[in-house]
CHARMM internal coordinates of N, CA and C (Angstrom, degrees):
IC EDIT
DIST 1 N 1 CA 1.4420
DIST 1 CA 1 C 1.5225
ANGL 1 N 1 CA 1 C 108.82
DIST 1 C 2 N 1.2499
ANGL 1 CA 1 C 2 N 118.43
DIHE 1 N 1 CA 1 C 2 N 131.80
DIST 2 N 2 CA 1.4653
ANGL 1 C 2 N 2 CA 124.59
DIHE 1 CA 1 C 2 N 2 CA -174.84
DIST 2 CA 2 C 1.5216
ANGL 2 N 2 CA 2 C 108.18
DIHE 1 C 2 N 2 CA 2 C -86.15
DIST 2 C 3 N 1.3324
ANGL 2 CA 2 C 3 N 115.62
DIHE 2 N 2 CA 2 C 3 N 139.15
DIST 3 N 3 CA 1.4471
ANGL 2 C 3 N 3 CA 124.17
DIHE 2 CA 2 C 3 N 3 CA 177.19
DIST 3 CA 3 C 1.5274
ANGL 3 N 3 CA 3 C 111.18
DIHE 2 C 3 N 3 CA 3 C -62.91
DIST 3 C 4 N 1.2559
ANGL 3 CA 3 C 4 N 120.62
DIHE 3 N 3 CA 3 C 4 N 117.90
DIST 4 N 4 CA 1.4966
ANGL 3 C 4 N 4 CA 123.74
DIHE 3 CA 3 C 4 N 4 CA -176.70
DIST 4 CA 4 C 1.5542
ANGL 4 N 4 CA 4 C 112.71
DIHE 3 C 4 N 4 CA 4 C -58.30
DIST 4 C 5 N 1.3047
ANGL 4 CA 4 C 5 N 120.97
DIHE 4 N 4 CA 4 C 5 N -20.38
DIST 5 N 5 CA 1.4497
ANGL 4 C 5 N 5 CA 121.95
DIHE 4 CA 4 C 5 N 5 CA -179.16
DIST 5 CA 5 C 1.5711
ANGL 5 N 5 CA 5 C 108.72
DIHE 4 C 5 N 5 CA 5 C -83.78
DIST 5 C 6 N 1.3033
ANGL 5 CA 5 C 6 N 121.81
DIHE 5 N 5 CA 5 C 6 N -13.49
DIST 6 N 6 CA 1.4141
ANGL 5 C 6 N 6 CA 123.98
DIHE 5 CA 5 C 6 N 6 CA -178.04
DIST 6 CA 6 C 1.5049
ANGL 6 N 6 CA 6 C 110.78
DIHE 5 C 6 N 6 CA 6 C -85.90
DIST 6 C 7 N 1.3565
ANGL 6 CA 6 C 7 N 115.54
DIHE 6 N 6 CA 6 C 7 N 142.80
DIST 7 N 7 CA 1.4069
ANGL 6 C 7 N 7 CA 119.01
DIHE 6 CA 6 C 7 N 7 CA 177.63
DIST 7 CA 7 C 1.5718
ANGL 7 N 7 CA 7 C 112.99
DIHE 6 C 7 N 7 CA 7 C -99.79
DIST 7 C 8 N 1.3479
ANGL 7 CA 7 C 8 N 111.65
DIHE 7 N 7 CA 7 C 8 N 0.94
DIST 8 N 8 CA 1.4326
ANGL 7 C 8 N 8 CA 121.77
DIHE 7 CA 7 C 8 N 8 CA -178.66
DIST 8 CA 8 C 1.5360
ANGL 8 N 8 CA 8 C 112.86
DIHE 7 C 8 N 8 CA 8 C -118.50
DIST 8 C 9 N 1.3562
ANGL 8 CA 8 C 9 N 116.17
DIHE 8 N 8 CA 8 C 9 N 144.20
DIST 9 N 9 CA 1.4422
ANGL 8 C 9 N 9 CA 118.36
DIHE 8 CA 8 C 9 N 9 CA 167.28
DIST 9 CA 9 C 1.5737
ANGL 9 N 9 CA 9 C 108.91
DIHE 8 C 9 N 9 CA 9 C -68.82
DIST 9 C 10 N 1.2234
ANGL 9 CA 9 C 10 N 124.72
DIHE 9 N 9 CA 9 C 10 N 166.72
DIST 10 N 10 CA 1.3976
ANGL 9 C 10 N 10 CA 124.77
DIHE 9 CA 9 C 10 N 10 CA 169.05
DIST 10 CA 10 C 1.4700
ANGL 10 N 10 CA 10 C 117.93
DIHE 9 C 10 N 10 CA 10 C -53.00
DIST 10 C 11 N 1.2763
ANGL 10 CA 10 C 11 N 116.11
DIHE 10 N 10 CA 10 C 11 N -41.72
DIST 11 N 11 CA 1.5507
ANGL 10 C 11 N 11 CA 119.92
DIHE 10 CA 10 C 11 N 11 CA 171.02
DIST 11 CA 11 C 1.4024
ANGL 11 N 11 CA 11 C 115.15
DIHE 10 C 11 N 11 CA 11 C -65.96
DIST 11 C 12 N 1.3223
ANGL 11 CA 11 C 12 N 120.32
DIHE 11 N 11 CA 11 C 12 N -42.91
DIST 12 N 12 CA 1.4198
ANGL 11 C 12 N 12 CA 122.89
DIHE 11 CA 11 C 12 N 12 CA 175.41
DIST 12 CA 12 C 1.4417
ANGL 12 N 12 CA 12 C 114.00
DIHE 11 C 12 N 12 CA 12 C -58.00
DIST 12 C 13 N 1.2964
ANGL 12 CA 12 C 13 N 115.69
DIHE 12 N 12 CA 12 C 13 N -43.13
DIST 13 N 13 CA 1.4696
ANGL 12 C 13 N 13 CA 121.12
DIHE 12 CA 12 C 13 N 13 CA 178.34
DIST 13 CA 13 C 1.4923
ANGL 13 N 13 CA 13 C 113.10
DIHE 12 C 13 N 13 CA 13 C -63.58
DIST 13 C 14 N 1.3982
ANGL 13 CA 13 C 14 N 115.11
DIHE 13 N 13 CA 13 C 14 N -45.09
DIST 14 N 14 CA 1.4877
ANGL 13 C 14 N 14 CA 117.04
DIHE 13 CA 13 C 14 N 14 CA 176.19
DIST 14 CA 14 C 1.5588
ANGL 14 N 14 CA 14 C 111.09
DIHE 13 C 14 N 14 CA 14 C -64.61
DIST 14 C 15 N 1.2380
ANGL 14 CA 14 C 15 N 118.15
DIHE 14 N 14 CA 14 C 15 N -37.94
DIST 15 N 15 CA 1.5434
ANGL 14 C 15 N 15 CA 120.76
DIHE 14 CA 14 C 15 N 15 CA 172.52
DIST 15 CA 15 C 1.4786
ANGL 15 N 15 CA 15 C 111.08
DIHE 14 C 15 N 15 CA 15 C -56.20
DIST 15 C 16 N 1.3565
ANGL 15 CA 15 C 16 N 118.29
DIHE 15 N 15 CA 15 C 16 N -49.60
DIST 16 N 16 CA 1.3868
ANGL 15 C 16 N 16 CA 121.94
DIHE 15 CA 15 C 16 N 16 CA -175.00
DIST 16 CA 16 C 1.4937
ANGL 16 N 16 CA 16 C 111.04
DIHE 15 C 16 N 16 CA 16 C -65.64
DIST 16 C 17 N 1.3352
ANGL 16 CA 16 C 17 N 118.34
DIHE 16 N 16 CA 16 C 17 N -40.65
DIST 17 N 17 CA 1.4681
ANGL 16 C 17 N 17 CA 120.90
DIHE 16 CA 16 C 17 N 17 CA 173.74
DIST 17 CA 17 C 1.4302
ANGL 17 N 17 CA 17 C 114.07
DIHE 16 C 17 N 17 CA 17 C -59.79
DIST 17 C 18 N 1.2878
ANGL 17 CA 17 C 18 N 114.55
DIHE 17 N 17 CA 17 C 18 N -42.76
DIST 18 N 18 CA 1.5855
ANGL 17 C 18 N 18 CA 120.15
DIHE 17 CA 17 C 18 N 18 CA 178.69
DIST 18 CA 18 C 1.5410
ANGL 18 N 18 CA 18 C 109.57
DIHE 17 C 18 N 18 CA 18 C -63.35
DIST 18 C 19 N 1.3210
ANGL 18 CA 18 C 19 N 118.38
DIHE 18 N 18 CA 18 C 19 N -42.08
DIST 19 N 19 CA 1.4815
ANGL 18 C 19 N 19 CA 121.41
DIHE 18 CA 18 C 19 N 19 CA 175.86
DIST 19 CA 19 C 1.5028
ANGL 19 N 19 CA 19 C 110.56
DIHE 18 C 19 N 19 CA 19 C -58.71
DIST 19 C 20 N 1.3035
ANGL 19 CA 19 C 20 N 121.16
DIHE 19 N 19 CA 19 C 20 N -42.55
DIST 20 N 20 CA 1.4558
ANGL 19 C 20 N 20 CA 128.61
DIHE 19 CA 19 C 20 N 20 CA -177.33
DIST 20 CA 20 C 1.5267
ANGL 20 N 20 CA 20 C 105.47
DIHE 19 C 20 N 20 CA 20 C -63.94
DIST 20 C 21 N 1.3256
ANGL 20 CA 20 C 21 N 119.03
DIHE 20 N 20 CA 20 C 21 N -47.91
DIST 21 N 21 CA 1.5024
ANGL 20 C 21 N 21 CA 124.59
DIHE 20 CA 20 C 21 N 21 CA -179.58
DIST 21 CA 21 C 1.5725
ANGL 21 N 21 CA 21 C 109.31
DIHE 20 C 21 N 21 CA 21 C -56.77
DIST 21 C 22 N 1.4127
ANGL 21 CA 21 C 22 N 116.47
DIHE 21 N 21 CA 21 C 22 N -46.81
DIST 22 N 22 CA 1.3501
ANGL 21 C 22 N 22 CA 121.95
DIHE 21 CA 21 C 22 N 22 CA 175.51
DIST 22 CA 22 C 1.4860
ANGL 22 N 22 CA 22 C 117.46
DIHE 21 C 22 N 22 CA 22 C -60.84
DIST 22 C 23 N 1.2912
ANGL 22 CA 22 C 23 N 117.02
DIHE 22 N 22 CA 22 C 23 N -37.98
DIST 23 N 23 CA 1.4888
ANGL 22 C 23 N 23 CA 126.30
DIHE 22 CA 22 C 23 N 23 CA 177.02
DIST 23 CA 23 C 1.6147
ANGL 23 N 23 CA 23 C 107.40
DIHE 22 C 23 N 23 CA 23 C -62.35
DIST 23 C 24 N 1.3359
ANGL 23 CA 23 C 24 N 112.17
DIHE 23 N 23 CA 23 C 24 N -39.96
DIST 24 N 24 CA 1.4271
ANGL 23 C 24 N 24 CA 114.17
DIHE 23 CA 23 C 24 N 24 CA -175.21
DIST 24 CA 24 C 1.5361
ANGL 24 N 24 CA 24 C 114.91
DIHE 23 C 24 N 24 CA 24 C -75.08
DIST 24 C 25 N 1.2961
ANGL 24 CA 24 C 25 N 112.92
DIHE 24 N 24 CA 24 C 25 N -20.15
DIST 25 N 25 CA 1.4956
ANGL 24 C 25 N 25 CA 117.99
DIHE 24 CA 24 C 25 N 25 CA -176.67
DIST 25 CA 25 C 1.4880
ANGL 25 N 25 CA 25 C 109.84
DIHE 24 C 25 N 25 CA 25 C -59.62
DIST 25 C 26 N 1.3191
ANGL 25 CA 25 C 26 N 118.10
DIHE 25 N 25 CA 25 C 26 N 124.31
DIST 26 N 26 CA 1.4978
ANGL 25 C 26 N 26 CA 121.55
DIHE 25 CA 25 C 26 N 26 CA 177.06
DIST 26 CA 26 C 1.5364
ANGL 26 N 26 CA 26 C 113.85
DIHE 25 C 26 N 26 CA 26 C 66.89
DIST 26 C 27 N 1.3621
ANGL 26 CA 26 C 27 N 118.52
DIHE 26 N 26 CA 26 C 27 N 17.22
DIST 27 N 27 CA 1.4626
ANGL 26 C 27 N 27 CA 121.66
DIHE 26 CA 26 C 27 N 27 CA -171.01
DIST 27 CA 27 C 1.5035
ANGL 27 N 27 CA 27 C 111.09
DIHE 26 C 27 N 27 CA 27 C -145.08
DIST 27 C 28 N 1.3009
ANGL 27 CA 27 C 28 N 118.52
DIHE 27 N 27 CA 27 C 28 N 52.99
DIST 28 N 28 CA 1.4476
ANGL 27 C 28 N 28 CA 123.89
DIHE 27 CA 27 C 28 N 28 CA 179.41
DIST 28 CA 28 C 1.5884
ANGL 28 N 28 CA 28 C 106.80
DIHE 27 C 28 N 28 CA 28 C -112.28
DIST 28 C 29 N 1.3132
ANGL 28 CA 28 C 29 N 113.91
DIHE 28 N 28 CA 28 C 29 N 114.85
DIST 29 N 29 CA 1.4790
ANGL 28 C 29 N 29 CA 119.49
DIHE 28 CA 28 C 29 N 29 CA 176.80
DIST 29 CA 29 C 1.4653
ANGL 29 N 29 CA 29 C 105.66
DIHE 28 C 29 N 29 CA 29 C -82.95
DIST 29 C 30 N 1.3598
ANGL 29 CA 29 C 30 N 111.95
DIHE 29 N 29 CA 29 C 30 N 128.21
DIST 30 N 30 CA 1.4530
ANGL 29 C 30 N 30 CA 123.08
DIHE 29 CA 29 C 30 N 30 CA -176.10
DIST 30 CA 30 C 1.5112
ANGL 30 N 30 CA 30 C 109.54
DIHE 29 C 30 N 30 CA 30 C -116.10
DIST 30 C 31 N 1.2659
ANGL 30 CA 30 C 31 N 115.92
DIHE 30 N 30 CA 30 C 31 N 138.49
DIST 31 N 31 CA 1.5330
ANGL 30 C 31 N 31 CA 125.60
DIHE 30 CA 30 C 31 N 31 CA 175.84
DIST 31 CA 31 C 1.4768
ANGL 31 N 31 CA 31 C 111.09
DIHE 30 C 31 N 31 CA 31 C -133.34
DIST 31 C 32 N 1.3782
ANGL 31 CA 31 C 32 N 116.50
DIHE 31 N 31 CA 31 C 32 N 119.06
DIST 32 N 32 CA 1.4756
ANGL 31 C 32 N 32 CA 119.67
DIHE 31 CA 31 C 32 N 32 CA -178.81
DIST 32 CA 32 C 1.5093
ANGL 32 N 32 CA 32 C 105.70
DIHE 31 C 32 N 32 CA 32 C -85.66
DIST 32 C 33 N 1.3166
ANGL 32 CA 32 C 33 N 113.43
DIHE 32 N 32 CA 32 C 33 N 125.89
DIST 33 N 33 CA 1.5268
ANGL 32 C 33 N 33 CA 119.40
DIHE 32 CA 32 C 33 N 33 CA 176.41
DIST 33 CA 33 C 1.4875
ANGL 33 N 33 CA 33 C 108.70
DIHE 32 C 33 N 33 CA 33 C -81.11
DIST 33 C 34 N 1.1820
ANGL 33 CA 33 C 34 N 123.80
DIHE 33 N 33 CA 33 C 34 N -7.45
DIST 34 N 34 CA 1.4807
ANGL 33 C 34 N 34 CA 124.15
DIHE 33 CA 33 C 34 N 34 CA 178.95
DIST 34 CA 34 C 1.4862
ANGL 34 N 34 CA 34 C 113.50
DIHE 33 C 34 N 34 CA 34 C -92.96
DIST 34 C 35 N 1.3765
ANGL 34 CA 34 C 35 N 121.25
DIHE 34 N 34 CA 34 C 35 N -48.99
DIST 35 N 35 CA 1.4467
ANGL 34 C 35 N 35 CA 121.60
DIHE 34 CA 34 C 35 N 35 CA 178.99
DIST 35 CA 35 C 1.5724
ANGL 35 N 35 CA 35 C 110.92
DIHE 34 C 35 N 35 CA 35 C -115.50
DIST 35 C 36 N 1.3555
ANGL 35 CA 35 C 36 N 122.23
DIHE 35 N 35 CA 35 C 36 N 3.09
DIST 36 N 36 CA 1.4511
ANGL 35 C 36 N 36 CA 126.10
DIHE 35 CA 35 C 36 N 36 CA 176.90
DIST 36 CA 36 C 1.4799
ANGL 36 N 36 CA 36 C 115.35
DIHE 35 C 36 N 36 CA 36 C 68.78
DIST 36 C 37 N 1.3081
ANGL 36 CA 36 C 37 N 118.94
DIHE 36 N 36 CA 36 C 37 N 13.27
DIST 37 N 37 CA 1.4584
ANGL 36 C 37 N 37 CA 118.55
DIHE 36 CA 36 C 37 N 37 CA 171.80
DIST 37 CA 37 C 1.5350
ANGL 37 N 37 CA 37 C 110.60
DIHE 36 C 37 N 37 CA 37 C -66.67
DIST 37 C 38 N 1.3720
ANGL 37 CA 37 C 38 N 115.04
DIHE 37 N 37 CA 37 C 38 N 148.13
DIST 38 N 38 CA 1.4493
ANGL 37 C 38 N 38 CA 124.48
DIHE 37 CA 37 C 38 N 38 CA 172.89
DIST 38 CA 38 C 1.5393
ANGL 38 N 38 CA 38 C 108.48
DIHE 37 C 38 N 38 CA 38 C -125.44
DIST 38 C 39 N 1.3921
ANGL 38 CA 38 C 39 N 110.29
DIHE 38 N 38 CA 38 C 39 N 143.37
DIST 39 N 39 CA 1.5284
ANGL 38 C 39 N 39 CA 116.98
DIHE 38 CA 38 C 39 N 39 CA 179.64
DIST 39 CA 39 C 1.4572
ANGL 39 N 39 CA 39 C 110.22
DIHE 38 C 39 N 39 CA 39 C -162.40
DIST 39 C 40 N 1.3543
ANGL 39 CA 39 C 40 N 121.65
DIHE 39 N 39 CA 39 C 40 N 165.51
DIST 40 N 40 CA 1.4238
ANGL 39 C 40 N 40 CA 124.28
DIHE 39 CA 39 C 40 N 40 CA 177.89
DIST 40 CA 40 C 1.4859
ANGL 40 N 40 CA 40 C 105.40
DIHE 39 C 40 N 40 CA 40 C -112.45
DIST 40 C 41 N 1.3076
ANGL 40 CA 40 C 41 N 118.99
DIHE 40 N 40 CA 40 C 41 N 135.13
DIST 41 N 41 CA 1.4836
ANGL 40 C 41 N 41 CA 124.47
DIHE 40 CA 40 C 41 N 41 CA 178.12
DIST 41 CA 41 C 1.4766
ANGL 41 N 41 CA 41 C 114.64
DIHE 40 C 41 N 41 CA 41 C -133.34
DIST 41 C 42 N 1.2924
ANGL 41 CA 41 C 42 N 118.58
DIHE 41 N 41 CA 41 C 42 N 170.63
DIST 42 N 42 CA 1.4112
ANGL 41 C 42 N 42 CA 120.51
DIHE 41 CA 41 C 42 N 42 CA -179.23
DIST 42 CA 42 C 1.5578
ANGL 42 N 42 CA 42 C 110.65
DIHE 41 C 42 N 42 CA 42 C -91.62
DIST 42 C 43 N 1.2610
ANGL 42 CA 42 C 43 N 117.18
DIHE 42 N 42 CA 42 C 43 N -7.23
DIST 43 N 43 CA 1.4945
ANGL 42 C 43 N 43 CA 120.59
DIHE 42 CA 42 C 43 N 43 CA 177.27
DIST 43 CA 43 C 1.5001
ANGL 43 N 43 CA 43 C 108.17
DIHE 42 C 43 N 43 CA 43 C -157.83
DIST 43 C 44 N 1.3568
ANGL 43 CA 43 C 44 N 115.17
DIHE 43 N 43 CA 43 C 44 N 165.47
DIST 44 N 44 CA 1.4383
ANGL 43 C 44 N 44 CA 119.15
DIHE 43 CA 43 C 44 N 44 CA -178.54
DIST 44 CA 44 C 1.5730
ANGL 44 N 44 CA 44 C 108.18
DIHE 43 C 44 N 44 CA 44 C -71.95
DIST 44 C 45 N 1.3231
ANGL 44 CA 44 C 45 N 114.97
DIHE 44 N 44 CA 44 C 45 N 132.45
DIST 45 N 45 CA 1.4482
ANGL 44 C 45 N 45 CA 115.86
DIHE 44 CA 44 C 45 N 45 CA -170.10
DIST 45 CA 45 C 1.5803
ANGL 45 N 45 CA 45 C 106.63
DIHE 44 C 45 N 45 CA 45 C -149.37
DIST 45 C 46 N 1.3235
ANGL 45 CA 45 C 46 N 116.58
DIHE 45 N 45 CA 45 C 46 N 163.82
DIST 46 N 46 CA 1.4143
ANGL 45 C 46 N 46 CA 122.24
DIHE 45 CA 45 C 46 N 46 CA 172.08
DIST 46 CA 46 C 1.4804
ANGL 46 N 46 CA 46 C 112.90
DIHE 45 C 46 N 46 CA 46 C -68.32
DIST 46 C 47 N 1.2947
ANGL 46 CA 46 C 47 N 121.75
DIHE 46 N 46 CA 46 C 47 N 166.66
DIST 47 N 47 CA 1.4840
ANGL 46 C 47 N 47 CA 125.95
DIHE 46 CA 46 C 47 N 47 CA 176.21
DIST 47 CA 47 C 1.5063
ANGL 47 N 47 CA 47 C 111.69
DIHE 46 C 47 N 47 CA 47 C -68.57
DIST 47 C 48 N 1.2377
ANGL 47 CA 47 C 48 N 113.40
DIHE 47 N 47 CA 47 C 48 N 123.17
DIST 48 N 48 CA 1.5121
ANGL 47 C 48 N 48 CA 118.37
DIHE 47 CA 47 C 48 N 48 CA 178.02
DIST 48 CA 48 C 1.5431
ANGL 48 N 48 CA 48 C 113.64
DIHE 47 C 48 N 48 CA 48 C -68.15
DIST 48 C 49 N 1.3334
ANGL 48 CA 48 C 49 N 118.93
DIHE 48 N 48 CA 48 C 49 N -20.69
DIST 49 N 49 CA 1.4456
ANGL 48 C 49 N 49 CA 119.19
DIHE 48 CA 48 C 49 N 49 CA -179.28
DIST 49 CA 49 C 1.5611
ANGL 49 N 49 CA 49 C 110.01
DIHE 48 C 49 N 49 CA 49 C -89.91
DIST 49 C 50 N 1.2939
ANGL 49 CA 49 C 50 N 120.38
DIHE 49 N 49 CA 49 C 50 N -50.22
DIST 50 N 50 CA 1.4994
ANGL 49 C 50 N 50 CA 121.08
DIHE 49 CA 49 C 50 N 50 CA -175.32
DIST 50 CA 50 C 1.4671
ANGL 50 N 50 CA 50 C 114.62
DIHE 49 C 50 N 50 CA 50 C -110.53
DIST 50 C 51 N 1.3418
ANGL 50 CA 50 C 51 N 120.02
DIHE 50 N 50 CA 50 C 51 N -4.67
DIST 51 N 51 CA 1.4731
ANGL 50 C 51 N 51 CA 128.91
DIHE 50 CA 50 C 51 N 51 CA 177.15
DIST 51 CA 51 C 1.5466
ANGL 51 N 51 CA 51 C 114.05
DIHE 50 C 51 N 51 CA 51 C 70.34
DIST 51 C 52 N 1.2985
ANGL 51 CA 51 C 52 N 116.58
DIHE 51 N 51 CA 51 C 52 N 10.81
DIST 52 N 52 CA 1.4294
ANGL 51 C 52 N 52 CA 123.05
DIHE 51 CA 51 C 52 N 52 CA 175.65
DIST 52 CA 52 C 1.5863
ANGL 52 N 52 CA 52 C 111.18
DIHE 51 C 52 N 52 CA 52 C -62.24
DIST 52 C 53 N 1.3628
ANGL 52 CA 52 C 53 N 113.10
DIHE 52 N 52 CA 52 C 53 N 140.54
DIST 53 N 53 CA 1.4382
ANGL 52 C 53 N 53 CA 119.16
DIHE 52 CA 52 C 53 N 53 CA 171.97
DIST 53 CA 53 C 1.5880
ANGL 53 N 53 CA 53 C 111.63
DIHE 52 C 53 N 53 CA 53 C -91.72
DIST 53 C 54 N 1.2219
ANGL 53 CA 53 C 54 N 117.76
DIHE 53 N 53 CA 53 C 54 N 1.75
DIST 54 N 54 CA 1.5130
ANGL 53 C 54 N 54 CA 125.45
DIHE 53 CA 53 C 54 N 54 CA -179.04
DIST 54 CA 54 C 1.5425
ANGL 54 N 54 CA 54 C 103.67
DIHE 53 C 54 N 54 CA 54 C -82.25
DIST 54 C 55 N 1.2863
ANGL 54 CA 54 C 55 N 120.92
DIHE 54 N 54 CA 54 C 55 N 61.59
DIST 55 N 55 CA 1.4778
ANGL 54 C 55 N 55 CA 123.92
DIHE 54 CA 54 C 55 N 55 CA 178.45
DIST 55 CA 55 C 1.4759
ANGL 55 N 55 CA 55 C 112.13
DIHE 54 C 55 N 55 CA 55 C -111.91
DIST 55 C 56 N 1.2876
ANGL 55 CA 55 C 56 N 116.53
DIHE 55 N 55 CA 55 C 56 N 132.31
DIST 56 N 56 CA 1.5116
ANGL 55 C 56 N 56 CA 121.45
DIHE 55 CA 55 C 56 N 56 CA 170.22
DIST 56 CA 56 C 1.5242
ANGL 56 N 56 CA 56 C 109.10
DIHE 55 C 56 N 56 CA 56 C -81.41
DIST 56 C 57 N 1.2149
ANGL 56 CA 56 C 57 N 114.63
DIHE 56 N 56 CA 56 C 57 N 139.01
DIST 57 N 57 CA 1.4894
ANGL 56 C 57 N 57 CA 121.52
DIHE 56 CA 56 C 57 N 57 CA -178.18
DIST 57 CA 57 C 1.5720
ANGL 57 N 57 CA 57 C 109.57
DIHE 56 C 57 N 57 CA 57 C -125.35
DIST 57 C 58 N 1.3314
ANGL 57 CA 57 C 58 N 119.90
DIHE 57 N 57 CA 57 C 58 N 117.74
DIST 58 N 58 CA 1.4402
ANGL 57 C 58 N 58 CA 119.81
DIHE 57 CA 57 C 58 N 58 CA -179.63
DIST 58 CA 58 C 1.5942
ANGL 58 N 58 CA 58 C 105.62
DIHE 57 C 58 N 58 CA 58 C -132.65
DIST 58 C 59 N 1.3307
ANGL 58 CA 58 C 59 N 112.97
DIHE 58 N 58 CA 58 C 59 N 127.89
DIST 59 N 59 CA 1.5618
ANGL 58 C 59 N 59 CA 115.11
DIHE 58 CA 58 C 59 N 59 CA 175.03
DIST 59 CA 59 C 1.4538
ANGL 59 N 59 CA 59 C 108.66
DIHE 58 C 59 N 59 CA 59 C -61.05
DIST 59 C 60 N 1.3355
ANGL 59 CA 59 C 60 N 116.19
DIHE 59 N 59 CA 59 C 60 N 136.91
DIST 60 N 60 CA 1.4297
ANGL 59 C 60 N 60 CA 126.15
DIHE 59 CA 59 C 60 N 60 CA -175.91
DIST 60 CA 60 C 1.5286
ANGL 60 N 60 CA 60 C 112.07
DIHE 59 C 60 N 60 CA 60 C -63.72
DIST 60 C 61 N 1.3155
ANGL 60 CA 60 C 61 N 120.14
DIHE 60 N 60 CA 60 C 61 N -31.98
DIST 61 N 61 CA 1.3661
ANGL 60 C 61 N 61 CA 126.13
DIHE 60 CA 60 C 61 N 61 CA -174.83
DIST 61 CA 61 C 1.5572
ANGL 61 N 61 CA 61 C 107.87
DIHE 60 C 61 N 61 CA 61 C -61.11
DIST 61 C 62 N 1.3096
ANGL 61 CA 61 C 62 N 118.66
DIHE 61 N 61 CA 61 C 62 N -19.37
DIST 62 N 62 CA 1.4737
ANGL 61 C 62 N 62 CA 121.42
DIHE 61 CA 61 C 62 N 62 CA -178.83
DIST 62 CA 62 C 1.5836
ANGL 62 N 62 CA 62 C 110.86
DIHE 61 C 62 N 62 CA 62 C -77.49
DIST 62 C 63 N 1.3224
ANGL 62 CA 62 C 63 N 116.83
DIHE 62 N 62 CA 62 C 63 N -12.56
DIST 63 N 63 CA 1.4383
ANGL 62 C 63 N 63 CA 118.95
DIHE 62 CA 62 C 63 N 63 CA 176.60
DIST 63 CA 63 C 1.5032
ANGL 63 N 63 CA 63 C 110.61
DIHE 62 C 63 N 63 CA 63 C -91.42
DIST 63 C 64 N 1.3105
ANGL 63 CA 63 C 64 N 122.97
DIHE 63 N 63 CA 63 C 64 N 134.79
DIST 64 N 64 CA 1.4341
ANGL 63 C 64 N 64 CA 127.42
DIHE 63 CA 63 C 64 N 64 CA 177.34
DIST 64 CA 64 C 1.5012
ANGL 64 N 64 CA 64 C 110.84
DIHE 63 C 64 N 64 CA 64 C -68.42
DIST 64 C 65 N 1.2925
ANGL 64 CA 64 C 65 N 112.06
DIHE 64 N 64 CA 64 C 65 N 148.14
DIST 65 N 65 CA 1.4885
ANGL 64 C 65 N 65 CA 120.06
DIHE 64 CA 64 C 65 N 65 CA 174.36
DIST 65 CA 65 C 1.4934
ANGL 65 N 65 CA 65 C 110.39
DIHE 64 C 65 N 65 CA 65 C -86.31
DIST 65 C 66 N 1.2797
ANGL 65 CA 65 C 66 N 117.80
DIHE 65 N 65 CA 65 C 66 N 131.19
DIST 66 N 66 CA 1.4587
ANGL 65 C 66 N 66 CA 118.82
DIHE 65 CA 65 C 66 N 66 CA -177.61
DIST 66 CA 66 C 1.5648
ANGL 66 N 66 CA 66 C 108.83
DIHE 65 C 66 N 66 CA 66 C -106.01
END
COOR INIT
IC SEED 1 N 1 CA 1 C
IC BUILD
């Protein structure tokens, strides 16, 4: 039985989640809160400049194309 609060069938939800995972692959915007460096990576990682783990990670698909 499908949850009445969901707009997706279980298969549609699984497909949507898989599409988000694919969009994230090789497209994670990273911002180091320690040294302020910004870069794009394929996964969440520490800062390559200062080694800090204080890094903000945002999937690039969330940014609009201009």
